[in-house]
Every structure is written in C-alpha cells, then in structure tokens.
N, C-alpha and C positions, 0 to 999 in steps of 0.2 A: 504494500500500500504506500502511496505517496503521501507527502505532508498534507496536500490539499484534501485527499480522501479522508485522512484522519481528522482534520479540522472540520470538514463538512459532514462526515459520517456517510459519504457516498461510496457505493461499491463501484467496481470497474464497469459494470454493465450500464450504469447511469451516466457515465462520462462519454459524450459524443466524441468520435474520433474521425479524422479525415487525413487523407494522405497529402502531405505538403511536398511541393516540388522543391528539392534541395538545390540551391544555387549559392555557392559560397560567397560570391560577390554581393548578392542582394542581402544575404544574411549579415555580412559585415557592415554593409551600408545601413541596414536597419538598426544594428547595434550602435553604430556611430550616431545616427539621428536621435535615438533615444538617450544615449549617454550625453549628448551635447545640447539637448533641448533646453534645459534650465540655463546653461551658460549663454546660449544664443539669446534668450529672452532678456537676461541680465545685461548682456552687451548692448542690446537695443536700448534698454533703459538708461545705461550710461551715456549713450549717444544722445538720447532725448534730454538728459540733464545738461550736457554740454551745449546743445543747440538752444534750449530754452534760456539758459544762462546768458549766452552770447546775445541772443535776440533781445532779452530784457535789458541788458546793459546798453546796447546800441540804441534801442528805442527810447530808453529813459534819457540818455544823453541828447537824443534828437529833440525830445520834448523840452528838456531843461534849457537848451540853447535856442529855442524857437520863440515865436510870439504867441504861443498857445497858452501861456500862463494866465491870461485874462479870460480864457474861454469860460462860457457860462451855459447853463441849461443842459440840453442833450449833448452838446459838444464835449463836455467833460466825460460823459459816459462813453461816447464814441472813442475818445482817445484813451480811456482807461480799459476798455474791453480787451484789447490784445494783451495788456499786462496781466489782467485777471486770468485770462485763459492760459497764458504761459505759466502762471503760478500754479493753476490747477493741474496742468500737464506735468509740471515739475513735482508736485506732491505725489501724484500717482506713480511717476517714474521712481521716486525715492522709495515708495512703499514696495515696489518690485525688488529693490535692492536690500531692503531691510530683512533681517534674519528672524525667523520664527522658530521656536523650540518645538520639536516633534518628538513624541514618545513612540519609539519603534521597537518592536520585538524583533531582535536580530535573528532569531531562530525561525521566523515565519516569513516565507517569501511572499505570501499574500499580503501581510501587513506592510512589508516593504514596498510592494507594488502599489497598494492603495495610498500610502503616504506620498510616494513619488508622483502618482497621478494627481493627487490633491494639490501638491506644490506646483506642478506645471499648470494646472487649471487656474489656480488663484493668480499666479504670476502672469499668465497669459491674459486673463481678464483685466488685470490692472494695467498692463502695457497697452492693451487695446483702448482702454479709457483714456490713458495718457496720450496716445496717438490721436484719438478723436478730438481732444481739447487742443492739441497742437495744430491739427488741420483747421479746426474752427477758428483758431487764433489768426491764421493766415487770411481767412475771410474777413475777420474783424480788422486786421491790419489794412487790407485793401479798402475797406469802407472808410477807415480813418484817413488813409492817403487821399482817397477821392474827396472826402469832406474837407481836408486841408487845401486841396486844389480848387475847392469851390464847386465841384461837380455834384456833390450831395448837399442839398440845402439844409440850413439850420432852422430850427423851429423856435 
C-alpha cells in the first residue's frame, strides 16, 4: 500500500489508473515548471516593485516641479489616481514576497503537495491583482496627461 492509500483508506481497486506516455524531456520540463513556479511569481513581483517605485518617483517629481500645485476639484483626483494605483500595485507585489509560516508534515506527500498548491495559488492571485492595478494605473496616467494637455476638460 502506498502512503496515499493508507491516509485515504482506499484499496488498489478504487484508484483509477491510466497509462502515461513516458517522455523524459517532457517529464523534466514538467518538473522544472513546477519547481520554479513560486520563484517565477516572486521574480515578477520584484519587477513590479521596481517598476512601480520608479514610476512613482518620476511622476511625483513631475508633479512637484509643475504648475499643478494649485489644481482644485476633480483635477486633484485625476493627478492622484496613478499614484494611488501604483501604491496598491506595490502593496500586492510586496504581499507576494512576504513569507508565511506553513505547518507541513514532512512525512506526507499529500500535505506537501497541498501546501505547495496553496502557496502558488495565493501568490498567483496577489500578483494578478498587482498587475491589474499596474495596468489600471497606466490608464489613469494617460487620463492625467490628457487632462494636463487640456484634452480632458475640468469640471
């Protein structure tokens, strides 16, 4: 009996079997993809942190040295929107990079698999949210530039 059979109490007859085509290249490729999935998401989060930090710095200095200081009404919201969205993107990217403590039974392959899948799922969800806010910030930036150029009217 395997470990899973012992844990689930299932007999060999209950476990469906199928014949898999064994190809060493694709097996190694799959192992590499699974093994590097968390680090790939974390690398993307690091890039988001760098990009949002640079964009915030450049945009802040552009506002600080412009004539937008006296803006009122909706203009202030238009100019602040990209900064707020970059900040939200930064928060979710940092959450991806933060460590969480997981209790894992090292003698259980099922527990290890479940924890790994949970970690990947959570990190992937947060990086997608971060990416959404980053893309949305570019739309807000375009609106702010158009507003500055006088193409988008003020109310």
